[in-house]
C-alpha positions as CSV (number, residue, x, y, z in Angstrom):
1,M,18.7,-27.1,60.2
2,M,16.3,-26.0,57.5
3,I,15.5,-28.6,54.9
4,I,15.1,-27.3,51.3
5,G,13.2,-29.7,49.1
6,F,13.3,-29.8,45.3
7,P,10.5,-31.9,43.7
8,A,10.7,-33.0,40.1
9,E,8.4,-31.2,37.6
10,L,5.3,-33.2,36.7
11,K,4.1,-31.5,33.5
12,S,4.5,-33.9,30.6
13,Q,6.3,-31.5,28.3
14,E,8.6,-29.9,30.9
15,K,12.3,-30.6,30.7
16,R,13.5,-27.9,33.1
17,C,13.9,-28.3,36.9
18,S,14.7,-26.0,39.8
19,V,18.2,-26.9,40.9
20,L,21.6,-28.0,39.5
21,P,24.5,-29.6,41.5
22,A,26.2,-26.2,41.6
23,N,23.2,-24.7,43.4
24,V,23.2,-27.7,45.8
25,K,26.7,-26.8,46.9
26,A,25.7,-23.1,47.4
27,Y,22.7,-24.1,49.6
28,K,24.9,-26.4,51.6
29,L,27.3,-23.6,52.2
30,L,24.4,-21.6,53.6
31,G,23.9,-24.4,56.2
32,A,20.8,-26.0,54.7
33,T,20.0,-29.6,54.3
34,V,19.2,-30.2,50.6
35,Q,16.8,-33.0,49.4
36,V,16.0,-33.6,45.7
37,Q,13.5,-36.0,44.2
38,A,15.1,-38.9,42.4
39,G,15.3,-38.2,38.6
40,I,14.9,-34.5,38.9
41,G,17.5,-33.7,36.3
42,K,17.0,-36.6,33.9
43,H,15.7,-34.5,31.1
44,I,18.8,-32.3,31.0
45,H,21.1,-35.3,31.5
46,V,22.1,-34.5,35.1
47,S,22.2,-37.8,37.1
48,D,21.2,-38.4,40.7
49,D,24.8,-39.2,41.5
50,E,25.9,-35.7,40.5
51,Y,23.4,-34.2,42.9
52,A,24.5,-36.6,45.6
53,Q,28.2,-35.7,45.0
54,A,27.3,-32.1,45.5
55,G,25.8,-32.8,48.9
56,A,22.1,-33.5,48.2
57,D,20.0,-36.3,49.7
58,I,18.2,-38.2,47.0
59,V,14.6,-39.0,48.0
60,A,12.7,-41.5,46.0
61,S,9.3,-40.7,47.4
62,R,7.8,-37.3,46.4
63,E,5.4,-37.5,49.3
64,T,8.3,-38.0,51.8
65,L,10.2,-35.1,50.3
66,L,7.2,-32.7,50.6
67,T,6.4,-33.8,54.1
68,K,9.8,-33.1,55.5
69,A,10.8,-29.9,53.6
70,D,10.6,-26.6,55.4
71,L,11.2,-24.8,52.1
72,V,10.0,-26.2,48.7
73,L,11.4,-24.8,45.5
74,S,10.0,-25.7,42.1
75,L,9.4,-24.3,38.7
76,H,5.7,-24.9,38.3
77,K,3.2,-24.7,41.2
78,L,2.6,-27.8,43.2
79,S,-0.6,-29.8,42.5
80,D,-3.4,-29.9,45.0
81,D,-2.4,-33.5,45.8
82,D,1.1,-32.2,46.6
83,L,-0.2,-29.5,48.9
84,A,-1.9,-32.2,51.0
85,H,1.6,-33.4,51.9
86,V,3.2,-30.0,52.5
87,K,3.4,-29.3,56.2
88,G,1.8,-26.2,57.7
89,N,4.1,-23.1,58.1
90,A,6.3,-24.4,55.2
91,L,7.3,-21.9,52.5
92,I,6.9,-22.8,48.8
93,V,8.5,-20.8,46.0
94,S,7.6,-21.2,42.3
95,Y,5.6,-19.7,39.5
96,L,2.1,-19.5,41.0
97,D,0.0,-17.5,38.4
98,P,-1.9,-16.0,41.4
99,F,-4.1,-13.8,39.2
100,N,-5.6,-16.8,37.5
101,E,-5.3,-19.4,40.2
102,R,-7.4,-18.0,43.0
103,E,-8.7,-21.4,44.1
104,F,-5.1,-22.6,44.5
105,V,-4.2,-19.4,46.5
106,T,-7.2,-20.1,48.8
107,N,-5.9,-23.7,49.3
108,L,-2.6,-22.2,50.4
109,C,-4.3,-20.1,52.9
110,D,-6.4,-23.0,54.2
111,K,-3.2,-25.1,54.6
112,N,-1.4,-22.2,56.3
113,I,1.4,-22.3,53.7
114,T,3.5,-19.3,53.0
115,S,4.2,-18.8,49.3
116,I,6.3,-16.7,47.0
117,S,5.4,-16.2,43.4
118,M,8.4,-15.9,41.1
119,E,6.3,-13.9,38.6
120,M,5.8,-11.2,41.2
121,I,9.5,-10.5,41.9
122,P,9.7,-6.6,41.7
123,R,11.5,-5.2,38.7
124,I,14.0,-3.1,40.6
125,S,17.8,-3.0,40.5
126,R,18.1,-5.1,43.6
127,C,16.1,-7.9,42.1
128,Q,17.7,-8.3,38.7
129,K,19.6,-11.4,39.8
130,M,16.3,-13.0,41.0
131,D,14.1,-12.0,38.0
132,A,13.0,-15.3,36.6
133,L,10.5,-13.8,34.2
134,S,13.3,-11.9,32.5
135,S,15.8,-14.7,32.4
136,Q,13.2,-17.1,30.9
137,A,11.8,-14.5,28.5
138,S,15.3,-13.8,27.2
139,L,15.7,-17.5,26.2
140,A,12.2,-17.5,24.9
141,G,13.1,-14.7,22.4
142,Y,16.0,-16.8,21.1
143,V,13.9,-20.0,20.8
144,M,11.1,-18.3,19.0
145,V,13.4,-17.1,16.3
146,M,14.9,-20.6,16.0
147,Q,11.4,-22.2,15.7
148,A,10.5,-19.6,13.0
149,V,13.6,-20.4,11.0
150,N,12.9,-24.1,11.2
151,H,9.5,-23.5,9.6
152,L,10.5,-20.9,7.0
153,D,11.2,-22.2,3.5
154,S,14.0,-19.6,2.9
155,V,17.3,-18.5,4.5
156,L,17.6,-15.4,6.7
157,P,20.9,-13.8,5.6
158,M,21.6,-12.2,2.2
159,M,23.7,-14.6,0.1
160,M,25.6,-13.6,-3.0
161,T,26.2,-16.9,-4.9
162,P,27.3,-17.8,-8.5
163,A,23.6,-18.9,-8.9
164,G,22.3,-15.5,-8.0
165,T,21.7,-13.2,-5.0
166,L,19.4,-14.3,-2.2
167,K,17.7,-11.4,-0.4
168,P,17.7,-11.3,3.4
169,A,14.5,-12.4,5.1
170,K,12.3,-9.7,6.7
171,V,11.5,-10.1,10.4
172,F,9.0,-8.0,12.3
173,V,9.0,-8.2,16.1
174,I,6.0,-6.8,18.0
175,G,6.9,-6.0,21.5
176,A,10.4,-4.9,22.6
177,G,10.5,-6.2,26.1
178,V,13.1,-8.8,27.2
179,A,11.9,-11.5,24.8
180,G,11.4,-9.1,21.9
181,L,14.9,-7.6,22.3
182,Q,16.4,-11.0,22.3
183,A,14.4,-12.0,19.3
184,I,15.6,-8.9,17.5
185,A,19.2,-9.6,18.4
186,T,19.0,-13.2,17.4
187,A,17.4,-12.5,14.0
188,K,20.0,-9.8,13.3
189,R,22.9,-12.2,14.2
190,L,21.4,-14.6,11.6
191,G,21.4,-11.9,9.0
192,A,17.8,-10.9,8.7
193,S,16.4,-7.4,8.0
194,V,14.6,-6.6,11.3
195,T,11.9,-4.1,12.2
196,A,10.3,-3.8,15.6
197,F,7.4,-2.0,17.3
198,D,6.5,-1.3,20.8
199,T,3.8,0.9,22.4
200,R,6.6,2.3,24.6
201,T,8.5,4.7,22.4
202,V,11.2,4.9,25.0
203,V,12.5,1.5,23.9
204,A,13.1,2.8,20.3
205,E,16.7,3.5,21.1
206,Q,17.3,0.0,22.4
207,V,15.8,-1.5,19.2
208,Q,18.0,0.7,17.1
209,S,21.1,-0.1,19.1
210,L,20.6,-3.8,18.0
211,G,20.6,-2.7,14.4
212,A,16.9,-3.0,13.8
213,K,14.4,-0.4,12.5
214,F,11.8,1.0,14.9
215,L,8.3,1.3,13.3
216,D,7.0,4.6,14.5
217,I,3.2,4.6,15.1
218,D,1.6,7.6,16.7
219,L,-0.8,6.1,19.3
220,G,-1.0,9.2,21.4
221,E,-0.6,8.8,25.2
222,T,1.0,5.5,26.0
223,G,3.6,4.4,28.6
224,E,4.7,1.7,31.0
225,T,3.8,0.7,34.5
226,G,6.1,1.1,37.5
227,Q,7.3,-2.5,36.9
228,G,8.3,-1.7,33.4
229,Y,5.4,-3.4,31.6
230,A,3.5,-1.9,28.7
231,Q,0.2,-0.2,29.7
232,A,-3.0,-1.5,28.1
233,L,-4.1,0.5,25.1
234,T,-7.6,1.8,24.5
235,Q,-9.7,0.2,21.8
236,E,-9.1,3.1,19.5
237,Q,-5.3,2.8,20.0
238,M,-5.5,-0.9,19.3
239,Q,-7.2,-0.2,16.0
240,I,-4.6,2.3,15.0
241,Q,-1.8,-0.1,15.9
242,Q,-3.4,-2.9,13.9
243,R,-4.0,-0.7,10.9
244,E,-0.5,0.9,10.8
245,Q,1.4,-2.3,11.3
246,A,-0.6,-4.4,8.8
247,K,1.6,-3.3,5.8
248,C,4.8,-4.2,7.6
249,I,3.3,-7.6,8.6
250,A,2.2,-8.3,5.0
251,D,5.7,-7.6,3.8
252,S,7.4,-9.8,6.4
253,D,8.7,-13.4,6.1
254,I,8.6,-13.9,9.9
255,V,6.5,-12.1,12.5
256,I,7.0,-12.6,16.2
257,T,4.5,-11.3,18.7
258,T,5.6,-10.9,22.4
259,A,2.9,-8.6,23.7
260,Q,1.7,-9.7,27.1
261,L,0.0,-7.7,29.9
262,F,0.9,-8.6,33.4
263,G,-2.0,-10.4,35.1
264,R,-4.3,-9.7,32.2
265,K,-5.3,-11.4,28.9
266,P,-2.9,-10.5,26.1
267,P,-4.2,-8.2,23.3
268,V,-5.0,-9.5,19.9
269,L,-2.6,-7.7,17.5
270,I,-3.0,-9.7,14.3
271,D,-6.4,-10.6,12.9
272,S,-7.3,-13.1,10.2
273,Q,-7.6,-10.5,7.5
274,T,-4.0,-9.4,8.1
275,I,-2.9,-13.0,8.1
276,D,-4.6,-13.5,4.7
277,S,-2.6,-10.6,3.3
278,M,0.8,-12.3,4.1
279,K,2.9,-14.2,1.6
280,P,2.3,-17.9,1.5
281,G,5.2,-19.6,3.3
282,S,5.5,-16.8,5.9
283,V,5.7,-17.7,9.6
284,I,4.1,-16.1,12.7
285,V,5.2,-17.0,16.2
286,D,2.7,-16.1,19.0
287,M,4.5,-16.0,22.3
288,A,1.1,-15.4,24.1
289,A,-0.8,-18.3,22.6
290,E,-1.0,-20.2,25.9
291,N,-2.7,-17.3,27.6
292,G,-5.2,-16.3,24.8
293,G,-2.9,-15.2,22.1
294,N,-1.8,-12.1,20.2
295,V,-2.8,-13.7,16.9
296,Q,-6.3,-14.6,15.8
297,G,-6.3,-18.3,14.9
298,S,-3.2,-19.3,16.9
299,V,-3.7,-22.5,19.0
300,A,-2.0,-23.1,22.3
301,T,0.6,-25.9,22.1
302,Q,0.2,-26.3,18.4
303,V,1.5,-25.3,15.0
304,V,-1.3,-24.5,12.5
305,T,-1.6,-23.1,9.0
306,Q,-3.9,-20.4,7.7
307,S,-3.9,-19.1,4.1
308,G,-0.5,-20.7,3.7
309,V,1.0,-18.9,6.7
310,T,2.4,-21.1,9.5
311,I,1.3,-19.9,13.0
312,I,3.4,-21.3,15.9
313,G,1.8,-21.3,19.3
314,T,3.7,-24.2,20.9
315,G,4.6,-22.3,24.1
316,Y,7.1,-23.7,26.7
317,W,9.6,-21.5,24.8
318,A,12.5,-21.6,27.3
319,N,12.0,-25.3,27.5
320,G,13.5,-25.5,24.1
321,V,16.9,-24.8,25.6
322,A,16.1,-26.6,28.9
323,K,19.7,-26.9,30.3
324,H,20.5,-23.2,30.1
325,A,16.9,-22.4,31.2
326,T,17.3,-24.6,34.2
327,Q,20.7,-22.9,35.0
328,M,19.2,-19.5,34.9
329,Y,16.0,-20.3,36.8
330,A,17.9,-22.3,39.5
331,N,20.3,-19.3,39.9
332,N,17.3,-16.9,40.2
333,L,16.0,-19.1,43.0
334,Q,19.4,-19.4,44.7
335,N,19.9,-15.6,44.6
336,L,16.4,-15.1,46.2
337,I,17.1,-17.5,49.0
338,S,20.6,-16.2,49.6
339,E,19.4,-12.6,49.8
340,F,17.2,-13.4,52.8
341,W,19.1,-16.2,54.4
342,S,19.8,-15.5,58.1
343,K,23.2,-16.9,59.1
344,E,22.3,-16.5,62.8
345,D,19.1,-18.5,62.6
346,N,20.3,-20.7,59.7
347,K,17.0,-20.3,57.8
348,F,15.1,-18.1,55.3
349,A,14.2,-14.9,57.1
350,L,10.6,-13.9,56.1
351,D,9.9,-10.1,56.2
352,I,6.8,-9.1,54.3
353,E,7.6,-5.5,55.0
354,D,10.8,-5.7,52.9
355,E,10.5,-4.0,49.5
356,V,11.2,-7.3,47.6
357,Q,9.1,-9.7,49.7
358,S,6.2,-7.3,49.9
359,G,5.9,-7.7,46.1
360,C,6.3,-11.4,45.8
361,V,5.0,-13.0,49.0
362,I,1.5,-14.1,48.2
363,T,0.2,-15.9,51.3
364,H,1.3,-16.0,54.9
365,Q,-0.3,-17.1,58.2
366,G,-3.5,-18.2,56.4
367,Q,-4.1,-14.9,54.5
368,V,-3.4,-13.2,51.2
369,V,-0.8,-10.6,52.1
370,N,0.1,-9.3,48.6
371,A,-1.4,-5.8,48.2
372,M,-1.8,-5.9,44.4
373,L,-3.4,-9.3,44.5
374,K,-5.8,-8.4,47.3
375,S,-7.0,-5.3,45.4
376,I,-7.7,-7.4,42.3
377,Y,-9.5,-10.1,44.3
378,D,-11.5,-7.4,46.1
379,A,-12.4,-5.8,42.7
380,N,-13.5,-9.2,41.3
381,D,-15.6,-9.9,44.5
382,A,-17.3,-6.5,44.0
383,K,-18.5,-7.2,40.4
384,P,-21.4,-9.6,41.2
385,N,-22.7,-7.2,43.9
386,D,-22.5,-4.3,41.4
387,K,-24.6,-6.3,38.9
388,E,-27.2,-7.2,41.6
389,E,-27.5,-3.6,42.6
390,A,-27.9,-2.5,39.0
């Protein structure tokens, strides 16, 4: 019988985890043995007893759990110390950040550990129920608006009172992906006047369907990748975007940036000069602060002030609603495992030729098997040689 292990998350700020009692019951129905590390749900007020009542074995020792598990499911990638205890031929599933964690990926190969990266789940209809990036981004959009409201010194909705009329706050959202659309919807529900921009003009209709205005900037040829992500702009296009959106930013009470490029550093969309043009008391939320930032001057994990403008770069956005974020991520994991569970063999059936697994399986049998990742690694390996030849 396959043992599925759920270690607790080690990051100090992290409140989420990778499994709830309802998921334990589902894994048990598949025929798996479920082991969870003691205290895994303490930050979201789920006791070990609740996991035990659902059918899980509570394991006090993290080392013991990792040593025994055939399948290890977590939110964040395991530490190098953790990998030392994972047995060869085991399968680990979590966010892996494989583009920026090559040393970790190499370690997986050396340990002969098969791995699945939740960031790499293909964005196709079949995978919507497994798409952890989208589920967490949706909650992030909500939380970013809430954080902005907490730092703003005025209300969002228009209020007509005996003491006078309060005008609605102006919110500008840059990027209309999953997070951006949820931010738009949340700000509208709170009564704000919302404008949004995205390099993909095809999303204008979605923005308008939420009651927001779409800022139309002519950037020439733009588009999206096969996975639905925005394509990188040229330097000239970036300059046009920054210039044309500057007036809207200066007139806004809240600006939320959500522009991230898959596997690459996010673009800087708001420079210091534009920040200086904003009204004192305005708020900017930089979703990409942890990865380099969309806003010049934003600081990862911190809230800073520049020219009277509050810039929020705290990150861990979905962590702000940890219980629902855990529910969504745990269900994404469960849907992935259930999709490929073999009832005959009573285990997860690995098939790297499958259209889903070919996109998200990173390492297998001591090698990097993901085609996109291999091409990027090969390109990076070629750069030093190119310089030497030059």
